[in-house]
C-alpha positions in Angstrom: 63.7 34.1 55.6 63.9 30.6 54.9 60.2 29.8 55.6 59.0 33.0 53.5 61.2 31.6 50.7 59.7 28.3 51.1 56.0 29.5 51.2 56.6 31.7 48.2 58.4 29.0 46.1 55.3 26.7 46.8 52.9 29.2 45.7 54.7 29.8 42.5 54.8 25.9 41.8 51.1 25.7 42.5 50.2 28.1 40.0 52.5 26.8 37.3 50.9 23.4 37.8 47.5 24.8 37.7 48.2 26.7 34.4 49.8 23.6 32.7 46.6 21.5 33.6 44.4 24.2 32.2 46.1 24.3 29.0 45.8 20.5 28.5 42.1 20.2 29.6 39.7 18.2 27.0 37.1 20.7 25.6 33.8 19.0 24.8 32.2 20.5 21.6 28.4 21.4 21.9 26.2 18.7 20.2 24.9 19.9 16.8 21.3 20.2 16.6 19.4 16.9 15.7 16.8 17.1 12.8 13.9 14.9 13.8 11.6 13.4 11.4 8.5 15.5 10.7 5.1 14.3 10.0 3.7 15.1 6.5 0.1 15.2 6.6 -0.5 16.8 3.1 -1.0 13.4 1.3 -2.7 11.5 3.9 -1.6 9.3 7.2 1.8 7.7 7.2 3.9 10.3 5.3 6.8 12.0 6.6 9.4 14.3 5.3 12.8 12.8 4.3 15.3 14.6 6.3 16.7 17.6 4.6 14.2 17.7 1.8 10.6 18.8 1.2 9.9 15.2 -0.3 7.2 13.2 1.4 7.5 9.4 1.9 5.4 6.5 3.2 6.6 3.0 3.4 3.9 0.2 3.7 3.1 -3.2 2.5 1.9 -6.5 3.4 3.0 -10.1 4.1 0.5 -12.8 2.8 0.2 -16.4 3.1 -2.2 -18.7 1.3 -3.5 -22.2 1.0 -5.1 -23.6 -2.1 -7.2 -26.9 -2.7 -8.3 -27.8 -6.5 -10.0 -31.1 -7.1 -8.9 -31.4 -10.8 -6.8 -34.3 -11.8 -3.3 -33.7 -12.6 0.0 -35.7 -13.3 3.2 -35.0 -11.7 6.7 -34.9 -13.0 6.9 -38.9 -12.4 3.9 -39.6 -14.7 1.6 -40.3 -11.5 -1.9 -39.4 -11.7 -3.3 -37.4 -8.8 -7.0 -36.6 -8.1 -6.5 -33.3 -6.2 -3.9 -30.7 -5.8 -2.8 -28.5 -2.8 -0.6 -25.8 -2.7 1.0 -22.7 -0.5 1.9 -19.5 -1.6 3.7 -16.7 0.3 4.4 -13.1 -0.7 6.0 -10.0 1.1 5.2 -6.8 -0.7 7.0 -3.5 0.0 5.3 -0.3 -1.1 7.3 3.1 -1.5 5.5 6.2 -2.2 7.3 9.5 -2.4 5.6 13.2 -3.2 6.5 16.7 -3.4 5.1 19.9 -4.8 6.5 21.4 -7.9 5.8 24.4 -10.2 3.9 21.6 -12.4 1.9 20.2 -9.8 2.5 17.1 -7.2 5.4 15.1 -8.5 4.9 11.3 -7.2 6.7 8.1 -7.8 5.2 4.8 -6.6 7.0 1.4 -6.4 5.4 -2.1 -5.4 8.4 -4.8 -4.9 7.3 -8.4 -4.5 9.2 -11.5 -3.3 6.9 -14.4 -3.8 7.2 -18.2 -3.0 5.0 -20.9 -4.4 5.2 -24.6 -3.5 3.4 -25.7 -6.8 5.1 -23.9 -9.5 2.4 -21.3 -10.5 -0.8 -23.1 -9.4 -1.9 -20.5 -6.9 -1.2 -17.0 -6.1 1.3 -16.2 -8.8 4.7 -17.3 -9.6 7.6 -17.6 -7.5 10.7 -15.0 -7.2 10.9 -11.3 -7.3 9.2 -8.9 -9.4 8.3 -5.1 -9.5 4.4 -5.2 -9.7 4.3 -1.5 -10.0 6.7 1.3 -10.6 5.6 4.6 -12.1 6.0 8.2 -12.1 2.9 10.7 -12.0 2.3 14.2 -12.3 -0.8 15.2 -10.4 -2.7 18.3 -11.2 -5.7 20.2 -10.2 -7.8 18.6 -12.9 -5.9 15.3 -13.8 -3.1 13.3 -13.7 -0.3 11.9 -16.0 1.0 8.5 -15.4 4.2 6.9 -17.0 5.7 3.6 -16.0 4.6 0.0 -15.2 1.1 -0.4 -13.6 -2.1 -2.2 -13.6 -3.5 -1.1 -16.8 -6.7 1.2 -17.0 -8.7 -1.3 -18.5 -8.2 -3.3 -15.2 -8.1 -0.6 -12.5 -10.1 2.5 -13.8 -13.8 0.8 -13.0 -12.6 -1.0 -10.2 -11.3 -4.7 -10.0 -13.4 -8.0 -10.3 -15.5 -9.1 -7.4 -14.6 -8.3 -3.8 -12.6 -11.4 -3.1 -9.2 -12.4 -2.5 -7.7 -15.5 -4.5 -10.9 -15.9 -6.8 -11.8 -12.4 -7.8 -13.2 -13.4 -11.3 -12.1 -12.6 -14.7 -12.3 -9.0 -15.7 -9.5 -8.3 -18.3 -6.6 -7.9 -15.9 -3.4 -6.8 -17.3 -0.1 -5.2 -15.9 2.2 -3.5 -18.2 4.0 -0.4 -19.0 1.7 2.6 -20.0 1.4 6.3 -20.5 -2.1 7.6 -19.5 -3.9 10.8 -18.7 -6.8 10.9 -16.4 -9.2 13.9 -16.0 -11.0 14.4 -13.1 -14.1 16.8 -13.7 -16.8 18.3 -11.5 -19.7 16.3 -10.0 -17.8 13.0 -9.8 -16.9 12.8 -13.7 -13.8 11.2 -14.8 -12.1 10.1 -18.0 -9.0 8.2 -18.8 -6.9 7.7 -22.1 -3.9 5.4 -22.4 -1.3 3.8 -24.5 -0.5 0.4 -23.0 2.7 -1.5 -23.8 2.0 -5.0 -25.5 5.4 -6.6 -25.1 5.5 -7.7 -28.8 9.0 -6.5 -29.1 7.6 -3.7 -31.5 6.0 -0.4 -31.2 2.4 -1.7 -30.9 0.7 -0.2 -27.9 -2.6 -1.2 -27.0 -5.3 1.9 -26.7 -7.7 2.1 -23.9 -10.2 4.7 -22.9 -13.0 5.1 -20.4 -15.4 7.4 -18.7 -16.9 7.2 -15.1 -19.5 8.9 -12.8 -19.0 8.6 -9.1 -21.8 9.6 -6.5 -22.8 9.0 -3.1 -24.7 5.8 -4.3 -21.8 4.4 -6.1 -20.3 4.6 -9.5 -21.0 3.6 -13.2 -18.7 3.6 -16.1 -17.7 2.1 -19.7 -14.2 1.1 -20.9 -13.0 0.3 -24.4 -9.7 -1.1 -25.6 -8.1 -1.9 -28.8 -5.3 -4.6 -28.9 -3.1 -3.6 -32.2 -1.3 -6.8 -32.3 -4.3 -9.0 -33.0 -6.4 -6.0 -34.2 -9.5 -6.7 -31.9 -11.2 -4.8 -29.3 -13.0 -5.2 -26.2 -15.4 -3.2 -24.0 -17.0 -3.4 -20.8 -19.7 -1.7 -18.7 -19.4 -1.6 -14.9 -21.8 -0.5 -12.1 -21.4 -0.6 -8.4 -23.8 0.7 -5.7 -23.9 0.6 -2.1 -27.3 0.2 0.1 -26.9 0.3 3.8 -24.9 -2.7 4.7 -25.0 -4.2 1.0 -22.5 -3.5 -1.7 -23.5 -4.7 -5.1 -22.0 -4.5 -8.7 -22.0 -6.0 -12.1 -19.6 -6.1 -15.0 -20.6 -6.8 -18.7 -17.9 -7.6 -20.9 -17.6 -7.8 -24.8 -14.5 -9.1 -27.0 -14.7 -8.7 -30.9 -12.3 -11.7 -31.5 -10.3 -14.4 -29.5 -6.8 -13.9 -28.5 -6.6 -10.3 -27.5 -5.9 -9.0 -24.0 -9.6 -8.0 -23.9 -11.0 -11.4 -24.3 -12.5 -12.6 -21.1 -12.1 -16.4 -20.5 -12.0 -17.0 -24.2 -15.6 -15.8 -24.6 -17.4 -13.2 -26.8 -19.7 -12.2 -24.0 -19.3 -12.4 -20.1 -21.3 -11.3 -17.2 -19.9 -10.9 -13.5 -22.2 -9.9 -10.9 -21.4 -9.9 -6.9 -23.0 -8.9 -3.5 -21.4 -8.2 -0.3 -23.0 -8.0 3.1 -21.1 -6.1 5.7 -22.4 -7.9 8.8 -20.3 -6.1 11.3 -17.4 -3.6 11.2 -15.1 -6.7 11.0 -16.9 -9.2 9.3 -18.5 -9.4 5.6 -20.1 -12.1 3.5 -19.6 -12.1 -0.2 -20.9 -14.0 -3.2 -20.2 -13.8 -7.0 -21.3 -15.5 -10.2 -19.8 -15.1 -13.6 -21.2 -16.6 -17.0 -18.8 -17.0 -20.1 -20.5 -17.8 -23.4 -19.0 -20.4 -26.1 -18.4 -18.1 -29.0 -14.6 -18.6 -29.0 -14.4 -21.8 -26.8 -14.1 -25.4 -27.8 -16.5 -26.1 -25.1 -20.0 -24.6 -24.2 -21.0 -22.2 -21.9 -19.3 -21.7 -18.3 -20.8 -21.0 -15.0 -18.7 -19.9 -11.8 -20.1 -19.3 -8.6 -17.8 -18.2 -5.5 -18.4 -17.7 -2.1 -16.4 -16.4 1.1 -15.7 -14.5 4.0 -13.8 -11.3 4.7 -12.7 -11.2 8.5 -10.7 -8.4 9.9 -10.3 -9.7 13.6 -7.8 -7.1 14.7 -6.2 -4.1 13.1 -3.7 -5.1 10.2 -4.9 -8.5 10.0 -7.2 -9.9 7.4 -8.4 -13.4 6.7 -10.4 -14.5 3.7 -11.5 -18.3 3.2 -13.3 -18.8 -0.2 -14.9 -21.7 -2.1 -15.5 -21.7 -5.9 -17.4 -24.0 -8.4 -17.0 -24.1 -12.0 -19.2 -25.9 -14.4 -18.8 -26.4 -18.3 -21.1 -27.9 -20.7 -19.2 -30.1 -23.1 -20.0 -32.5 -25.8 -19.0 -35.5 -23.3 -21.1 -33.8 -20.5 -21.0 -31.5 -17.6 -17.4 -30.8 -16.4 -17.4 -29.7 -12.8 -14.5 -28.5 -10.7 -14.2 -27.4 -7.1 -11.5 -25.0 -5.7 -11.0 -23.5 -2.2 -8.5 -21.3 -0.7 -7.8 -19.2 2.5 -5.7 -16.0 2.7 -3.9 -14.4 5.3 -2.8 -10.7 4.9 -0.9 -8.8 7.5 -0.6 -5.1 6.3 1.7 -2.3 7.7 
């Protein structure tokens, strides 16, 4: 009986201990499903869906470093005269592009934030500091796009920028400001744009810009006009670009009705910019451009500018552009000549 009692007591104790341990056991919860980032290929490469939304986002930008040489005389802060100037410029630009579909069309917001450093206080590349270069909202529909915000103005961008260069891309009426614009995209390569552009005068005095363009397989041709309400002067330009095999060529013809407007090119009434680019390989191109400025609104006489350079993309994401520019102006004391050189490195992502 003593042995049976001992065995029965041991069994009861074992069951009780097992039950106690089971009650105290830690239960590990099942992991929640992870939401992976989904690729959004509706708007092109690089977009992805923001988790939990139907908004597509693309993040990109570039890192730039430039070195510039200018042989013009200048006086430093100590009053010392120098016969040349050498400067460096660095920039980090961050691009953020967000889009989603709505009942009104594709809603887009786009931002370019720049962080600049300049060793020479604005001689080359742009001023230092942080700047919002682009920041606008677009509503893209089947036949057109409404844009509201800060942007390169239609007069600067709609017909293409200047010559195919980096640091020395010519004078072509570039301006970056607030705008409200509508771009119509028609059939057979036809497009048109109309815009009100902020002048920054502190009053409601927007410049008015409008243009048309025809784009075909051989290239494009278009015209643009702008009226500066602050100085009550207007400007216009006619631009054509074409591609022939390995060659890209183009010409810009500019007119300004008077001095001092945002459409006056280099202080001249008439200016002509022509360029040619030879794509000698998939990674290397050679480019040259010439620009003429008349003397109608200038204290000096006619000015000529000649630029030449290379466009080299040795590896994916890296672009190297060395350039040289020569400028000559006919003045009452004789010709005034100037040489400039630069090399630009861009690492894009």
